C-alpha positions in Angstrom: 18.3 -4.0 -8.4 18.1 -0.3 -9.5 15.2 1.9 -8.8 12.2 2.4 -10.9 13.4 5.8 -12.1 17.0 4.4 -12.7 15.7 1.3 -14.8 13.4 3.5 -16.9 15.8 6.2 -17.7 18.5 3.6 -18.7 15.8 2.0 -21.0 14.7 5.2 -22.4 18.2 6.2 -23.2 18.8 3.0 -24.9 21.6 2.0 -22.4 19.7 -1.3 -21.5 16.8 -3.2 -23.2 13.3 -3.7 -21.6 13.9 -7.3 -22.2 17.1 -7.4 -20.1 15.2 -5.8 -17.2 12.5 -8.2 -17.4 14.8 -11.3 -17.9 16.6 -10.2 -14.9 13.6 -9.8 -12.7 12.3 -13.3 -14.0 15.7 -14.7 -13.0 15.2 -13.3 -9.4 11.7 -14.4 -9.3 12.6 -18.1 -10.3 15.4 -18.1 -7.4 13.4 -16.5 -4.5 9.5 -16.2 -5.1 8.7 -19.7 -4.0 10.3 -19.5 -0.6 8.9 -15.9 -0.1 5.1 -16.9 -1.3 5.3 -13.5 -3.1 3.6 -14.6 -6.4 0.5 -16.5 -7.1 1.3 -16.3 -10.8 4.1 -15.4 -13.2 3.7 -15.2 -16.9 7.1 -14.9 -18.5 5.9 -15.1 -22.0 3.5 -12.1 -21.6 6.2 -10.1 -19.8 8.7 -10.7 -22.5 6.0 -9.8 -25.2 5.5 -6.5 -23.4 9.2 -6.0 -23.1 9.7 -6.5 -26.7 7.1 -4.0 -27.6 9.0 -1.2 -25.5 12.2 -2.0 -27.3 10.5 -1.9 -30.7 9.1 1.4 -30.0 12.6 2.7 -28.8 14.1 1.2 -31.9 11.7 3.5 -34.0 12.8 6.4 -32.0 9.8 6.6 -29.9 9.6 7.4 -26.1 7.5 4.5 -24.4 7.0 6.6 -21.3 8.3 7.3 -17.8 8.2 3.5 -16.7 9.7 2.3 -19.8 10.5 -1.4 -19.6 10.2 -1.5 -15.7 8.9 -4.9 -14.4 6.1 -4.8 -12.1 3.9 -7.1 -9.8 0.1 -6.7 -9.8 -1.6 -7.2 -6.5 -4.4 -10.0 -6.5 -6.9 -7.3 -6.3 -6.1 -5.2 -9.3 -7.1 -6.3 -12.9 -4.4 -6.7 -15.7 -5.2 -8.3 -19.0 -3.9 -11.7 -19.3 -3.4 -12.3 -15.7 -5.7 -14.1 -13.1 -7.6 -12.2 -10.5 -8.7 -14.3 -7.5 -8.8 -11.6 -4.6 -7.0 -14.3 -2.7 -10.0 -16.6 -2.5 -11.0 -20.1 -3.6 -13.9 -18.8 -5.3 -11.6 -17.0 -7.7 -8.9 -19.8 -8.1 -9.4 -21.3 -11.7 -11.4 -18.7 -13.3 -10.3 -17.4 -16.7 -7.6 -14.5 -16.8 -8.8 -11.1 -16.9 -9.6 -9.5 -20.3 -8.9 -6.1 -19.3 -6.8 -3.8 -17.5 -8.1 -1.4 -14.5 -7.7 2.2 -15.1 -4.7 2.0 -12.6 -2.9 -0.8 -14.4 -3.6 0.5 -17.9 -2.0 3.8 -17.1 1.3 2.1 -15.8 1.3 -0.2 -19.0 0.9 3.1 -21.3 3.8 4.4 -19.3 5.8 1.6 -20.6 5.7 -0.7 -17.4 5.8 -4.3 -17.9 3.6 -6.8 -15.6 5.3 -10.0 -15.0 2.8 -11.7 -12.6 0.2 -11.5 -9.8 1.3 -11.0 -6.3 -0.2 -12.5 -3.2 -3.0 -11.0 -0.8 -5.3 -12.5 1.8 -8.7 -13.2 0.9 -10.5 -9.9 -0.2 -7.9 -8.0 1.6 -9.6 -8.4 5.0 -6.6 -8.9 7.2 -3.2 -7.1 7.9 -0.9 -10.3 7.0 -1.0 -12.3 3.9 -2.3 -15.8 4.2 -5.1 -17.5 2.5 -6.6 -20.9 2.0 -6.2 -20.5 -1.9 -2.5 -19.5 -1.9 -0.8 -20.0 1.4 1.5 -17.8 3.1 3.6 -14.8 1.9 6.9 -14.3 3.9 9.1 -11.1 4.7 12.4 -11.0 3.0 13.9 -9.5 6.2 12.9 -12.8 8.2 11.2 -15.4 6.6 9.3 -16.4 9.7 7.7 -13.0 9.7 4.7 -11.6 7.7 5.3 -8.6 5.0 2.1 -7.4 6.2 -1.2 -7.2 4.3 -3.1 -7.0 2.5 -0.4 -6.1 -0.2 1.9 -8.5 1.5 3.0 -10.3 -1.9 3.8 -7.1 -3.4 5.9 -5.9 -0.4 7.7 -9.2 -0.4 8.6 -9.1 -4.1 10.0 -5.6 -3.8 11.9 -6.0 -0.6 13.6 -8.8 -2.3 14.3 -7.1 -5.5 12.3 -9.5 -7.6 10.7 -6.4 -9.2 11.3 -3.0 -8.8 8.0 -2.0 -7.9 4.3 -3.7 -7.6 0.9 -2.4 -7.2 -1.0 -2.0 -4.1 -4.2 -1.1 -2.7 -5.2 0.5 0.7 -8.6 0.3 2.4 -7.3 0.5 5.9 -3.5 0.4 5.7 -2.9 -2.4 3.1 -0.1 -0.4 1.5 1.5 1.3 4.4 1.4 -1.6 6.8 3.4 -3.9 4.3 5.7 -1.0 3.8 6.4 -0.6 7.5 7.0 -4.3 8.1 9.2 -4.6 4.9 11.4 -1.6 5.0 9.7 0.1 2.1 8.0 3.3 1.1 4.3 3.1 0.8 2.1 6.2 -0.2 -1.8 6.1 0.3 -2.9 8.8 -2.2 -5.9 11.2 -1.3 -9.0 9.3 -2.0 -9.8 9.9 -5.7 -6.4 10.8 -6.9 -5.9 7.5 -8.5 -9.3 6.4 -10.4 -10.7 3.3 -8.9 -13.7 2.1 -11.2 -16.4 -0.4 -9.6 -18.7 0.0 -6.6 -17.1 0.6 -3.2 -19.8 1.5 -0.8 -17.1 2.2 2.1 -15.1 4.6 -0.3 -12.0 3.9 1.8 -9.8 2.1 -0.7 -7.1 3.6 -2.8 -4.6 2.4 -5.5 -0.9 2.7 -4.9 2.4 0.9 -5.1 5.2 -0.4 -3.0 8.6 0.9 -3.8 12.1 1.3 -2.4 12.4 5.1 -2.4 10.4 8.3 -2.6 11.3 9.3 -6.3 9.9 6.1 -7.3 6.7 6.7 -5.2 6.4 10.3 -6.8 6.9 8.9 -10.4 4.2 6.3 -9.9 1.8 8.9 -8.8 2.6 11.3 -11.7 1.8 8.3 -14.1 -1.4 6.9 -12.3 -3.1 10.2 -10.8 -5.8 12.1 -12.8 -9.5 12.1 -13.3 -11.7 9.3 -15.2 -15.2 9.4 -15.8 -15.5 5.7 -14.6 -15.0 7.0 -11.2 -17.2 9.7 -10.0 -15.1 10.5 -6.9 -11.9 11.0 -9.0 -10.1 14.3 -8.3 -9.3 16.7 -11.1 -5.6 16.8 -12.3 -3.7 18.5 -9.4 -1.4 20.4 -11.4 1.6 19.2 -9.5 4.5 17.1 -10.8 5.1 15.2 -7.9 8.7 14.1 -8.9 9.5 17.9 -8.9 7.5 18.6 -5.5 9.7 16.1 -3.5 12.8 18.3 -4.2 11.4 21.7 -4.5 8.4 22.1 -2.5 8.8 24.7 0.4 7.4 23.1 3.8 9.1 25.2 6.4 6.8 26.5 9.0 4.1 23.8 8.5 2.5 22.7 11.9 3.3 19.3 12.8 1.9 17.2 15.5 3.6 14.0 16.8 1.4 11.2 18.3 2.6 8.0 19.5 -0.9 6.7 20.4 -3.6 8.9 18.8 -5.0 8.8 22.4 -5.9 5.1 22.6 -3.4 2.7 21.2 -0.8 0.5 23.0 2.5 0.7 21.2 5.7 -1.6 21.4 8.2 0.5 23.2 11.0 0.0 20.6 8.5 1.1 17.9 7.9 4.2 20.0 11.3 5.1 20.5 12.4 4.5 16.7 9.6 6.6 15.3 9.8 9.4 18.0 13.6 9.8 17.1 12.7 9.8 13.3 9.7 12.3 13.9 12.2 14.5 15.7 14.7 14.4 12.7 11.8 15.5 10.3 10.6 18.3 12.3 14.0 19.6 12.7 15.2 19.2 9.1 12.1 20.3 7.6 11.9 23.4 9.6 8.5 22.4 10.7 6.7 24.0 13.9 5.9 21.4 16.5 2.4 21.5 17.7 2.2 19.7 21.0 -1.7 19.5 21.5 -3.3 16.7 23.3 -4.9 14.2 20.8 -7.6 11.9 22.2 -9.3 9.7 19.4 -11.5 6.8 19.9 -10.5 3.3 18.8 -10.8 3.5 14.9 -11.4 -0.3 14.4 -15.3 -0.4 14.9 -15.7 2.5 12.7 -13.3 1.2 9.9 -14.9 -2.4 10.0 -18.4 -1.3 10.0 -17.7 0.9 6.9 -15.9 -1.5 5.0 -18.1 -4.8 5.7 -20.5 -4.1 2.8 -17.6 -4.1 0.2 -17.2 -7.9 0.9 -20.5 -8.4 -0.5 -19.6 -6.3 -3.7 -16.9 -8.7 -4.3 -19.2 -11.8 -4.6 -20.8 -13.2 -7.6 -24.2 -14.6 -8.1 -24.4 -18.0 -6.3 -21.1 -17.5 -4.1 -23.1 -17.2 -0.9 -24.2 -19.2 0.7 -23.8 -21.9 -1.8 -20.1 -21.8 -1.4 -19.7 -20.9 2.3 -17.3 -23.6 3.0 -14.8 -22.0 0.4 -14.5 -19.0 2.5 -11.9 -18.3 5.0 -13.1 -17.7 8.5 -12.7 -14.1 8.5 -14.8 -13.6 5.5 -17.4 -16.1 6.5 -17.8 -14.7 9.9 -18.3 -11.3 8.2 -21.0 -12.5 5.8 -22.7 -14.5 8.5 -22.8 -11.3 10.7 -23.9 -8.8 8.2 -26.3 -10.7 5.7 -29.5 -9.6 7.8 -28.5 -6.3 9.0 -31.2 -3.6 8.4 -30.7 -0.1 6.9 -30.9 1.8 10.2 -28.0 0.1 11.4 -25.9 1.4 8.2 -27.3 4.6 8.9 -25.8 4.6 12.4 -22.3 3.6 10.7 -22.6 6.6 8.5 -23.4 8.9 11.5 -20.4 7.7 13.6 -18.0 8.2 10.4 -19.4 11.7 9.8 -18.7 12.5 13.6 -15.1 11.0 12.9 -14.5 13.3 9.8 -15.6 16.4 11.9 -12.9 15.4 14.6 -10.3 14.9 11.9 -11.3 18.3 10.2 -10.8 19.8 13.7 -7.1 18.3 14.0 -6.3 19.8 10.5 -7.5 23.2 11.5 -4.7 23.2 14.1 -2.0 21.3 12.4 -0.9 20.7 8.7 0.8 17.4 9.5 0.2 14.4 11.9 3.1 12.0 12.5 2.5 8.8 14.1 4.1 5.1 14.0 2.8 3.3 11.0 2.2 0.1 13.2 2.1 -0.5 16.8 4.6 -3.6 16.5 7.1 -4.8 14.1 6.3 -7.7 11.9 4.5 -10.6 13.7 4.6 -14.2 12.9 4.1 -14.9 9.1 0.9 -17.2 9.7 -0.6 -14.8 11.9 -2.5 -13.7 13.8 -1.1 -10.7 15.5 -0.3 -10.6 19.1 -3.2 -10.2 21.7 -1.0 -8.2 23.9 1.2 -5.1 23.3 3.5 -3.5 26.0 1.7 -5.8 28.6 -1.8 -4.4 27.5 -4.4 -6.8 26.1 -5.7 -5.7 23.0 -7.8 -6.8 19.9 -5.5 -8.3 17.2 -6.4 -5.3 15.0 -4.7 -2.9 17.1 -1.4 -4.1 16.1 -2.1 -1.6 13.2 -4.2 1.0 14.9 -2.9 4.1 13.0 -3.5 3.5 9.3 -7.2 3.3 9.4 -7.8 7.0 10.0 -6.4 8.3 6.5 -8.8 5.8 4.9 -11.7 7.0 6.7 -11.2 10.6 6.3 -9.7 10.5 2.7 -6.1 11.9 3.9 -3.0 11.3 2.1 -0.5 9.3 4.1 2.8 7.6 3.5 5.1 5.1 5.4 8.6 5.5 5.3 11.3 3.5 7.1 12.2 4.7 10.5 14.7 2.4 11.6 15.3 -1.2 12.5 14.6 -2.9 15.8 17.4 -5.0 17.6 16.0 -8.2 16.1 16.7 -6.6 12.9 13.0 -5.9 11.7 12.0 -2.8 10.0 9.6 0.1 11.5 7.8 2.5 9.7 6.9 6.1 10.3 3.5 7.6 9.0 3.3 11.0 7.8 -0.3 12.1 7.3 -1.3 15.5 5.9 -4.4 17.3 5.2 -6.8 16.1 2.3 -5.3 16.5 -1.4 -1.8 17.4 -0.2 0.0 14.5 -1.4 2.9 16.7 -2.4 3.3 17.9 1.1 3.3 14.3 2.2 5.7 13.1 -0.3 8.0 16.1 0.2 8.2 15.3 3.9 9.0 11.6 3.1 12.0 12.8 1.1 13.3 14.8 3.7 13.2 11.8 6.1 14.9 9.8 3.3 17.7 12.5 2.8 18.0 12.9 6.5 17.8 9.1 7.6 18.8 6.9 4.4 17.5 3.3 4.6 18.8 0.2 2.8 16.6 -0.4 -0.3 16.4 -4.2 -0.2 16.4 -6.8 2.8 19.9 -7.8 4.0 19.9 -11.4 2.2 18.7 -10.1 -1.0 21.0 -7.0 -1.6 
């Protein structure tokens, strides 16, 4: 399957119809999606109507936009008019389809992209693999017994198998980058506020994004999706950067780069550490970065992240959901609701103080360096049904510590991107995370592009090429 940019340019030049792109995607979905558990809903009629509209505009001599005719999946956390939104929960299953697009999806559709269906996610995006009572298990195209990650696991599965050229993702603690690492994809978490996200989010950790197979596609997505919107008071002003140009031309030589394989607290699979260290060394050399070898000793991030995010679960609920429908929740969400429903305001004040202290620590790091490079995850993809292992490299760990590296960028609003670093001896992808100072999305994507040029990766899982 062609990249996002390749398909869009073919359609814009009239070399291929949008309907042909959509039909090809629907054919692959019909063949593979059930085994993968990638989609919870597909609407072929909606997709074909949208594609025909693109083709009609081209016939009139119009330019439908930089995503012209490109089919995409919508994560089951993002709103797309005409498609369901369940947040991976039994509470949302069977509710009417959405009557409006999110700002994110609206911008993609205005640029000519064509929604084909909804991709699977765990309940309220609360875990790093994709399994729910509502929709079952999503599987990794690289090995069907492994997870594609979470919470954007259905999106990762669909893209890594070539069912769609891209799919939307959301990242509140790693939910774009973890699936990217496990599934051999590119996953960019923009600076907080770069892509507007309307609606209440008390934790202010979550950002929209996309899962794609190459860095240029990530840059084009950001060029389309970024920019302020009054429905999100935290949305950033326009950056003045064309990211698709920046990935080829931005001068990054001399930037100070720190490599850390543990952030001072994490246990990491030895093979993951080895692959990522090699990829980091290549990046530093080929980009002309200055290596900064300073000690880094952060504390375990999971408590800070989970405390900050707990209130967001309550914001997803509708009147009457709790406790009347307690039995419809999965154990993770039910336990969280039971544990937090009686917490007083002083507790939340303590959480905010802890997070403020972490933000100060990260500010100190980025006074000393411009780039922080780590593994994206501590392990390769684990079993599809979960949970993650309780030991890593012989150390007993909390299961959340299978993904200890991604939460930092969410808590402190930094951009970060995961790119493939290599493949384990068992044939599973491993991701390298590149994190930059706040607002420097162009630097993160430029460095990701340099890795891609130096260490090219297969765009699709082997069985789907």
